[in-house]
C-alpha positions as CSV (number, residue, x, y, z in Angstrom):
1,M,-8.1,-95.6,33.7
2,R,-6.3,-97.3,36.6
3,D,-5.0,-100.1,34.4
4,Q,-3.7,-98.0,31.7
5,S,-0.1,-96.8,31.4
6,L,0.7,-93.2,31.9
7,E,1.7,-93.0,28.2
8,N,-2.0,-94.1,27.3
9,V,-3.5,-91.6,30.0
10,F,-1.6,-88.7,28.4
11,Q,-2.8,-89.7,24.8
12,S,-6.5,-90.2,26.1
13,E,-6.3,-86.8,27.9
14,L,-4.8,-84.9,24.8
15,N,-7.5,-86.6,22.7
16,L,-10.3,-85.6,25.1
17,I,-9.0,-82.1,25.7
18,I,-9.1,-81.3,21.8
19,Q,-12.3,-82.8,21.3
20,M,-13.9,-80.8,24.2
21,C,-12.3,-77.3,22.9
22,S,-13.8,-78.1,19.4
23,K,-17.4,-78.0,20.7
24,A,-19.6,-75.0,20.8
25,D,-20.1,-75.1,24.3
26,F,-16.5,-74.3,25.2
27,T,-16.3,-71.4,22.6
28,E,-19.6,-70.1,24.2
29,G,-18.2,-70.3,27.8
30,V,-15.0,-68.5,26.6
31,R,-17.1,-65.7,25.0
32,A,-19.4,-65.3,27.9
33,L,-16.7,-65.3,30.5
34,L,-13.6,-63.8,28.9
35,I,-14.8,-61.8,25.7
36,D,-18.1,-60.2,26.2
37,K,-17.8,-60.8,30.2
38,D,-21.5,-60.9,30.4
39,K,-21.4,-64.3,32.3
40,L,-24.5,-65.4,30.2
41,P,-23.6,-68.2,28.1
42,K,-26.1,-69.7,25.8
43,W,-25.4,-73.4,26.3
44,L,-26.6,-76.0,23.6
45,H,-28.5,-78.0,26.4
46,R,-30.7,-76.5,29.0
47,D,-29.2,-78.8,31.8
48,V,-27.0,-81.7,32.2
49,S,-30.0,-84.2,31.9
50,A,-30.6,-83.0,28.4
51,V,-27.2,-84.1,27.2
52,E,-27.6,-87.1,24.8
53,G,-25.2,-90.2,25.3
54,K,-23.9,-89.6,21.7
55,D,-22.9,-86.1,22.5
56,I,-20.7,-87.5,25.5
57,A,-19.4,-90.3,23.3
58,S,-18.2,-87.9,20.7
59,F,-15.6,-86.7,23.3
60,F,-14.0,-90.0,23.3
61,Q,-13.7,-90.6,19.5
62,P,-9.9,-90.7,18.7
63,L,-8.6,-88.2,16.5
64,W,-5.6,-90.2,15.6
65,N,-4.8,-93.8,15.0
66,E,-2.0,-95.3,17.4
67,L,1.0,-94.4,15.0
68,E,-0.2,-90.9,14.2
69,H,-0.9,-89.7,17.6
70,P,1.3,-86.7,18.6
71,L,2.3,-88.6,21.7
72,A,3.0,-91.8,20.1
73,S,6.9,-91.3,21.0
74,L,5.9,-91.8,24.6
75,K,5.2,-95.5,24.1
76,P,8.4,-97.5,24.9
77,A,9.9,-99.3,21.9
78,L,9.5,-103.1,21.9
């Protein structure tokens, strides 16, 4: 990301955060830590090595096209 503009980084991070929060493991972590406070999350994968590449790639799927992105106004006008 070193070669990206600050605007692009912000847009990518927003997309990544929303993708992460929409996954079951995020909800399960919140349940285990904040709601039930049992600190016993039941993760979808037994460990990091069990996470498939397609699961990781899904975090980076764009939710909006360039013009519809909520932070599109950060891009300077040409």
